[in-house]
N, C-alpha and C positions, 0 to 999 in steps of 0.2 A: 504494499500500499504505499502511495507517495503522499508525504506530508507537505503541506504548504506553510512554510515557516512565517510568510508575511502576514497570513491571517490568523489572529488569535482564536482560541477556542471560545465557544459561546459562553463558557463559564469562567473564562479568564478575565480578569479586570483590565480595563483599557488604562494605558498611561495617559498623562495630559497631553503628550505629543500625539498620540493616536486620536484622542477626542478632538483636538485642534485640527487634524487632517480630515477627519470626518465632517466636522462643521464647515470647513473651508470647501469641500467638495460639494456639500448640500448647498452652500451660498452660490456657488458657482452654477449648480444646476437650476436653482430657483432663477437665477439672473437669465440664463439662456431660455427657460420656459417662458419668462415674463417678456423678453424680446420677440419670441415667437407669438405670443398671445397679443401683443400690443401692435404687431404688424397688420393685423386684421381689425378693421373698424367695427366689426360685428363681435368682437372679443367679449368674453364674460367679465363684465367690470367688477362684479362682486369677487370672483375668483381672482382677478387681477390685484384687487385691494388686499384680499387676505394674504396672497403671495408676498406682496410688498411688505406687510407687517411681519410676515415670518422672516423674510430676508433682513429686515432691520433688527428683529429679535436675535437672530444668528450673528449678525455684525456685532451687536453688543456683546454677545456671549463670547465670540472669538476675541474680542479686545480684552475682556475681563481674563480670558485664559492666557492671552499673551502676557498681560501684566503679572500674572502669577508666575509665569515661566521666565520672565526676565527679571533678574534681581535689580532691586532699587538701588541706584548708584548713590543717591544721597544718604543712605543709611550707613 
């Protein structure tokens, strides 16, 4: 059986770097979906609004996690 060392097992805890990578990938995916939806004038406006809010929530979470990962130089 071939083991993929890049993918953690489902019961393995994710490192902060792994969480950051997952959130960044999701953020890019939402951004791409938004561009596709907004290209059509008949796009679902409620869905677009929800996706924009999710993208902003992810951006904030990414920034918080980056702040945790990068040591404070003033300390």
